[in-house]
C-alpha positions as CSV (number, residue, x, y, z in Angstrom):
1,P,13.9,-18.1,-17.1
2,E,16.6,-15.5,-17.6
3,L,16.7,-12.6,-15.3
4,V,17.1,-9.3,-17.2
5,E,17.7,-6.0,-15.5
6,C,15.2,-3.7,-17.3
7,A,15.5,-0.4,-15.4
8,V,17.1,1.1,-12.2
9,L,14.3,1.8,-9.6
10,C,15.4,5.1,-8.1
11,V,13.3,6.6,-5.3
12,D,16.1,8.7,-3.7
13,E,17.7,5.8,-1.7
14,L,15.9,2.7,-0.7
15,V,13.1,0.9,-2.5
16,A,11.2,-0.8,0.3
17,N,8.3,-2.4,-1.6
18,V,6.8,-2.6,-5.1
19,W,3.3,-3.3,-6.4
20,L,2.3,-4.3,-9.9
21,H,-1.2,-3.6,-11.2
22,A,-1.5,-6.1,-14.0
23,H,-4.4,-4.6,-15.9
24,T,-3.0,-1.0,-16.0
25,R,0.6,-2.4,-16.5
26,H,1.8,0.1,-13.8
27,L,4.5,-0.7,-11.4
28,F,4.6,1.3,-8.2
29,A,7.8,1.5,-6.0
30,A,7.8,2.9,-2.5
31,G,10.9,4.5,-1.0
32,H,12.0,7.2,1.4
33,G,9.1,9.7,1.4
34,K,8.6,9.1,-2.3
35,F,7.1,6.6,-4.8
36,A,7.8,5.9,-8.3
37,V,5.4,5.0,-11.0
38,Y,6.5,3.0,-14.1
39,N,4.9,1.8,-17.3
40,V,5.6,-1.9,-17.8
41,D,6.2,-3.1,-21.4
42,P,3.8,-6.0,-21.9
43,V,6.3,-8.1,-23.9
44,T,9.7,-7.3,-22.5
45,G,8.9,-6.2,-18.9
46,A,10.9,-3.0,-19.5
47,L,10.2,-0.2,-17.1
48,T,9.7,3.4,-18.1
49,P,9.0,6.0,-15.4
50,I,6.0,8.1,-16.1
51,T,6.5,12.0,-16.3
52,G,7.1,13.5,-13.0
53,S,8.0,10.3,-11.2
54,P,9.0,9.9,-8.4
55,F,6.2,11.6,-6.4
56,D,6.0,12.9,-2.8
57,A,4.3,10.2,-0.6
58,G,3.2,12.6,2.2
59,G,5.8,11.4,4.8
60,T,9.0,9.7,5.3
61,R,10.2,6.1,5.2
62,S,7.5,5.1,2.9
63,F,7.3,1.3,3.3
64,S,4.3,-0.3,1.5
65,V,2.2,0.6,-1.5
66,I,-1.0,-1.0,-3.0
67,T,-3.7,-0.1,-5.4
68,N,-7.4,-1.0,-5.6
69,A,-8.6,-3.7,-8.1
70,A,-9.5,-1.0,-10.8
71,G,-6.0,0.6,-10.5
72,N,-7.3,4.1,-10.0
73,R,-6.5,4.6,-6.3
74,L,-3.2,4.1,-4.5
75,W,-2.4,3.9,-0.7
76,I,1.2,4.2,0.7
77,T,2.3,3.9,4.3
78,N,4.8,6.4,5.8
79,Y,6.2,4.6,8.8
80,D,8.0,7.3,10.6
81,N,5.0,9.8,10.3
82,S,2.4,7.1,11.2
83,N,0.3,8.2,8.2
84,I,-1.1,6.9,4.9
85,G,-1.0,8.7,1.7
86,V,-4.1,8.2,-0.5
87,F,-3.9,9.1,-4.3
88,D,-6.3,8.9,-7.2
89,L,-4.6,7.6,-10.3
90,A,-5.1,9.0,-13.8
91,A,-5.1,6.3,-16.6
92,D,-1.5,7.1,-17.3
93,G,-0.6,6.5,-13.6
94,T,-0.2,10.1,-12.5
95,P,-1.2,10.4,-8.9
96,T,-3.3,13.2,-7.3
97,P,-3.6,13.3,-3.5
98,V,-7.2,12.9,-2.3
99,A,-8.6,15.6,-0.1
100,G,-7.2,15.2,3.4
101,S,-4.2,13.0,2.4
102,P,-2.1,11.8,4.2
103,F,-4.4,10.4,6.8
104,A,-3.1,10.0,10.4
105,G,-2.7,6.5,11.7
106,T,-2.6,5.3,15.2
107,L,0.9,3.7,15.1
108,P,3.8,3.5,12.6
109,T,2.4,1.4,9.8
110,D,4.4,-0.8,7.4
111,T,2.1,-3.3,5.5
112,M,-1.6,-3.1,4.5
113,T,-4.3,-4.7,2.6
114,L,-7.9,-3.7,1.4
115,S,-11.1,-5.5,2.4
116,S,-12.8,-7.5,-0.4
117,D,-15.3,-4.6,-1.1
118,E,-12.5,-2.0,-0.8
119,S,-14.4,-0.1,1.9
120,H,-11.9,-0.8,4.6
121,L,-8.1,-0.7,4.8
122,F,-6.2,-2.8,7.3
123,V,-2.7,-1.8,8.2
124,N,-0.1,-3.5,10.4
125,S,2.6,-2.1,12.6
126,Y,5.7,-4.2,13.0
127,G,5.7,-5.9,16.5
128,S,2.5,-4.5,17.8
129,T,-0.9,-4.2,16.2
130,F,-3.1,-3.9,13.2
131,T,-5.7,-1.3,12.7
132,G,-8.7,-0.9,10.4
133,F,-9.8,2.2,8.6
134,S,-13.1,2.9,6.7
135,V,-12.6,4.3,3.2
136,D,-15.3,6.4,1.6
137,A,-15.9,6.7,-2.1
138,A,-13.7,9.8,-2.3
139,G,-10.8,8.0,-0.7
140,A,-11.0,9.7,2.7
141,M,-10.2,7.4,5.6
142,T,-11.4,7.3,9.2
143,A,-9.7,5.1,11.9
144,L,-12.0,2.6,13.3
145,G,-10.1,2.5,16.6
146,T,-10.0,-1.3,16.6
147,T,-6.6,-2.8,17.0
148,Q,-5.5,-6.3,18.0
149,G,-2.0,-7.3,19.1
150,T,-0.2,-9.7,16.9
151,G,3.5,-9.0,17.1
152,G,4.6,-9.8,13.5
153,T,4.9,-7.8,10.3
154,G,3.0,-8.3,7.2
155,I,-0.8,-8.6,6.5
156,M,-2.5,-10.5,3.7
157,R,-6.2,-10.9,2.8
158,R,-7.5,-14.2,1.5
159,P,-8.9,-13.4,-1.9
160,G,-12.7,-13.3,-2.1
161,T,-13.1,-13.0,1.8
162,D,-12.2,-10.8,4.6
163,Q,-10.0,-13.2,6.4
164,L,-6.7,-11.6,7.4
165,F,-3.5,-13.5,7.9
166,I,-0.8,-11.9,10.1
167,P,2.4,-13.4,11.4
168,T,3.0,-13.3,15.1
169,E,6.1,-13.0,17.3
170,S,5.5,-16.6,18.5
171,N,6.3,-17.9,14.9
172,T,2.7,-18.7,14.0
173,V,0.1,-17.0,11.8
174,G,-2.9,-15.3,13.3
175,V,-6.2,-15.6,11.2
176,W,-8.7,-12.8,11.8
177,T,-12.0,-12.2,10.0
178,A,-13.1,-8.7,9.6
179,A,-16.7,-7.9,10.3
180,A,-18.7,-6.0,7.7
181,D,-18.2,-2.7,9.6
182,G,-14.4,-3.3,9.7
């Protein structure tokens, strides 16, 4: 396949991570304290920023961005501030912070994943721990206070389950299963 540059992703300086929601055809790009939202052309893949993009992420050194399955809520980690911005998304991708956002974390966070029922968010901090948060229907988050040492960076949930895969400093992959209460 031919690689075609469709647009320049500009979020002040560095784009640390991108997330594509295929159903809504929105691409989200996290950067230094901001995130950009793009419409993706379904034929060419061309990217067009939505009005107002980029948006304030609620912190600095924004690292990771994800959405829920419906594409109407977004989470973004702000590593230097140890917090997570949570936004409701309009049909056109325009974000609105949920009440209380950004939410304080326990450590600087970089990567994250949602539980299969989207009632919990799990975040990883490079080289140290991962932490769970409960997520209520309005998007508000509460830290569960449960952390486990792993040592690596990155976190992935096995689809259809609540098994979490996290790399470790010993060059292995840890497998964790989240309980129903996170």
